[in-house]
C-alpha positions as CSV (number, residue, x, y, z in Angstrom):
1,M,-1.8,-60.8,321.9
2,N,0.7,-62.2,324.4
3,L,4.0,-63.4,322.9
4,K,6.4,-65.7,324.6
5,V,9.7,-66.8,323.0
6,L,11.0,-70.0,324.6
7,L,14.5,-71.5,324.3
8,P,15.4,-75.0,325.4
9,F,16.8,-73.7,328.7
10,K,14.9,-70.5,329.5
11,V,12.2,-68.0,328.5
12,F,14.0,-65.6,326.1
13,A,11.2,-62.9,326.0
14,E,7.6,-62.4,327.2
15,M,5.6,-59.5,325.8
16,R,2.0,-58.4,326.3
17,G,-0.1,-56.1,324.1
18,V,1.4,-57.3,320.9
19,S,-0.6,-55.9,317.9
20,R,1.1,-57.9,315.1
21,I,3.8,-60.6,314.5
22,V,5.7,-61.4,311.4
23,A,7.6,-64.7,311.3
24,R,9.4,-66.8,308.6
25,G,8.3,-70.3,307.8
26,S,9.4,-72.8,305.1
27,A,6.9,-71.3,302.6
28,G,7.9,-67.7,303.3
29,S,7.0,-65.0,305.7
30,F,3.5,-64.8,307.3
31,G,1.8,-62.4,309.7
32,L,-0.4,-62.9,312.7
33,L,-3.0,-60.4,313.9
34,P,-5.0,-60.7,317.1
35,R,-8.1,-62.2,315.6
36,R,-6.5,-64.7,313.3
37,L,-7.5,-68.3,313.6
38,D,-5.4,-70.6,315.7
39,C,-2.4,-72.2,313.9
40,V,0.9,-74.0,314.2
41,A,3.8,-73.3,311.9
42,A,7.4,-74.6,311.5
43,L,9.9,-71.7,311.6
44,V,13.1,-71.4,309.7
45,P,16.1,-69.3,310.8
46,G,15.3,-65.7,310.2
47,I,14.0,-62.4,311.8
48,L,10.9,-62.5,313.9
49,V,9.2,-59.1,314.1
50,Y,6.6,-58.0,316.6
51,E,5.0,-54.7,317.3
52,T,3.6,-53.2,320.5
53,E,2.2,-49.7,321.1
54,A,4.9,-48.9,323.7
55,E,8.0,-50.2,321.8
56,G,7.0,-50.1,318.2
57,E,8.6,-52.7,315.9
58,V,11.1,-55.1,317.7
59,Y,13.3,-57.5,315.8
60,I,14.6,-60.9,317.2
61,A,16.8,-63.3,315.2
62,V,15.5,-66.8,315.7
63,D,16.8,-70.2,314.8
64,E,14.5,-73.0,313.6
65,G,11.6,-73.9,315.8
66,V,7.8,-73.9,316.1
67,L,5.2,-71.1,316.4
68,V,1.8,-71.9,318.1
69,K,-1.1,-69.5,318.2
70,S,-3.9,-70.4,320.5
71,G,-6.5,-67.7,321.2
72,N,-4.6,-64.6,322.4
73,E,-1.4,-66.6,323.2
74,V,1.5,-67.0,320.8
75,L,4.3,-69.3,321.8
76,V,7.5,-69.4,319.8
77,S,9.8,-72.3,320.7
78,V,13.2,-72.1,319.0
79,R,16.7,-73.5,319.5
80,N,18.4,-70.1,319.8
81,A,17.5,-66.4,319.7
82,I,19.3,-63.1,319.6
83,G,17.9,-59.7,320.3
84,G,18.9,-56.2,321.3
85,M,20.8,-55.4,318.1
86,S,20.3,-53.4,315.0
87,L,18.5,-55.1,312.1
88,D,21.7,-55.3,310.1
89,K,23.6,-57.0,312.9
90,L,20.7,-59.4,313.4
91,H,20.7,-60.4,309.7
92,A,24.4,-61.0,310.0
93,A,23.9,-63.1,313.2
94,V,21.3,-65.2,311.4
95,E,23.6,-66.0,308.5
96,Q,26.6,-66.6,310.7
97,E,25.2,-68.5,313.6
98,F,21.9,-70.1,312.4
99,M,22.3,-70.8,308.7
100,H,25.7,-72.5,308.8
101,L,25.8,-75.8,310.5
102,D,29.1,-76.7,312.1
103,E,31.0,-79.8,310.8
104,Q,30.1,-81.9,313.9
105,E,26.4,-81.4,313.4
106,K,26.6,-82.2,309.7
107,S,28.4,-85.5,310.5
108,V,25.8,-86.4,313.2
109,R,23.0,-85.8,310.8
110,S,24.7,-87.9,308.2
111,V,25.1,-90.8,310.6
112,L,21.5,-90.5,311.7
113,A,20.3,-90.6,308.1
114,K,22.3,-93.7,307.4
115,L,20.9,-95.4,310.5
116,E,17.4,-94.5,309.5
117,S,17.8,-95.8,306.0
118,G,19.3,-99.0,307.2
119,F,16.5,-99.5,309.7
120,I,13.8,-98.9,307.0
121,R,15.6,-101.3,304.6
122,R,15.8,-104.1,307.3
123,F,12.2,-103.5,308.3
124,A,11.0,-103.8,304.7
125,E,13.1,-107.0,304.3
126,F,11.5,-108.4,307.6
127,Q,8.0,-107.7,306.3
128,H,8.7,-109.6,303.1
129,E,9.8,-112.7,304.9
C-alpha cells in the first residue's frame, strides 16, 4: 500500500510498500491490510502505526482527521501530526497537545453551538408560521 499523511499546510509523510496500518477511530482501533475493501473512517487523536519491510513498525501521533482507503492508496488527512519520537513521548504528545483543547477553542465551539441552536430554533418557528 501507499500511505500519505496530509496536514492542512503540507504533506507530513509519504511511504510506499506499507504492509499494514493500524489507526484509531471513534469506535476503537482498526487495521488495514493491502487487500481490504475500500473505506473511509473518522480518526480521533491517537497513535497511527504503519509497517514497512525496510523500516519495521513506525509510530506517528495524529490529531483528529479522516482516513480514506481507495485501492492501494491510503490517505490520512489530520489537523496535526508528530513523528520521530519514542512511543512513550508520542503518547505524552497526544495527551498534551491533541486531547486538551485550549480555552479559546472551547469558547469558539460554545459560541458556534449557541449560533447553531438559535438558527435551528428560528428555522423551526419559521416553518410553523
